[in-house]
C-alpha positions as CSV (number, residue, x, y, z in Angstrom):
1,X,39.4,-75.3,28.3
2,X,39.0,-74.6,24.8
3,X,36.6,-72.0,26.1
4,X,39.3,-70.7,28.6
5,X,41.7,-70.4,24.9
6,X,38.8,-68.2,23.6
7,X,38.4,-66.1,26.7
8,X,42.2,-65.0,26.8
9,X,43.0,-64.9,23.7
10,X,41.7,-61.0,23.4
11,X,43.4,-57.7,22.4
12,X,42.4,-55.8,25.7
13,X,44.2,-57.1,28.8
14,X,41.5,-59.1,30.7
15,X,41.4,-59.4,34.3
16,X,40.3,-62.6,36.1
17,X,39.4,-63.2,38.7
18,X,39.2,-66.4,40.7
19,X,36.9,-66.2,44.0
20,X,34.3,-68.3,45.9
21,X,31.3,-66.3,47.2
22,X,32.3,-67.5,51.0
23,X,35.7,-65.8,51.0
24,X,36.1,-62.5,53.0
25,X,38.7,-61.2,50.7
26,X,36.8,-62.2,47.9
27,X,33.9,-60.2,48.5
28,X,35.9,-56.8,49.2
29,X,37.8,-57.5,45.7
30,X,34.2,-57.7,44.3
31,X,33.9,-53.9,44.9
32,X,37.8,-53.2,44.3
33,X,37.0,-54.6,40.9
34,X,34.1,-52.7,40.1
35,X,35.7,-49.7,40.7
36,X,38.1,-50.9,38.2
37,X,35.6,-51.6,35.6
38,X,33.9,-48.3,35.9
39,X,37.2,-46.6,35.5
40,X,38.5,-48.3,32.6
41,X,35.0,-49.0,30.4
42,X,35.8,-51.2,27.4
43,X,39.8,-50.8,27.5
44,X,39.7,-53.6,29.7
45,X,38.2,-56.8,30.8
46,X,37.6,-58.2,34.0
47,X,36.4,-62.1,34.2
48,X,34.8,-63.6,37.2
49,X,35.4,-67.6,37.8
50,X,34.0,-69.2,40.7
51,X,36.5,-71.6,41.7
52,X,33.9,-74.2,42.9
53,X,31.9,-74.2,39.8
54,X,35.6,-74.4,37.6
55,X,37.6,-76.8,39.8
56,X,39.2,-78.4,37.1
57,X,40.3,-74.8,35.7
58,X,41.3,-73.6,39.4
59,X,43.5,-76.7,39.5
60,X,45.1,-77.0,36.0
61,X,45.9,-72.6,36.9
62,X,47.6,-74.1,39.8
63,X,44.7,-71.5,41.9
64,X,45.5,-72.2,45.8
65,X,45.1,-68.7,47.5
66,X,42.0,-66.7,47.1
67,X,41.3,-64.6,45.6
68,X,44.0,-65.1,43.1
69,X,44.1,-62.5,40.0
70,X,45.7,-62.9,36.5
71,X,45.8,-60.8,34.0
72,X,46.4,-62.0,30.0
73,X,46.4,-59.9,26.9
74,X,46.3,-62.0,23.7
75,X,46.6,-65.4,25.1
76,X,49.5,-64.8,27.3
77,X,49.7,-64.5,31.0
78,X,51.2,-61.0,32.0
79,X,50.9,-60.9,35.7
80,X,49.5,-62.9,38.9
81,X,48.5,-62.4,42.6
82,X,47.3,-63.6,45.2
83,X,45.2,-61.8,47.7
84,X,43.7,-58.1,48.0
85,X,44.8,-55.7,45.7
86,X,44.5,-51.8,45.3
87,X,41.8,-50.7,42.7
88,X,44.8,-47.2,41.9
89,X,47.5,-50.0,41.0
90,X,45.3,-52.7,39.1
91,X,43.8,-49.5,37.1
92,X,47.5,-48.3,35.8
93,X,48.9,-52.4,35.8
94,X,45.9,-53.2,33.0
95,X,46.4,-49.1,31.1
96,X,50.0,-50.5,31.1
97,X,48.7,-53.4,29.1
98,X,46.9,-51.6,26.8
């Protein structure tokens, strides 16, 4: 968990994507997040977290549905949503926390 604290304690907005390889919505979100990353570059950070490999973290954060997206900035959760999201909405949201 201490690594998680280091991960989220960054100045630029951090988007966490909790996913699994077999979930269709997660596969769709992967393409959306690639677009978001291409547009924002180093103005935001995107980290994908496979819940099957990180069960303790997923349980600690109460990840129930997939994909679950969270935005952190300087260690504080700013936004959380379950399900597919639109690239433009995510871009605007991340820019608002920049």
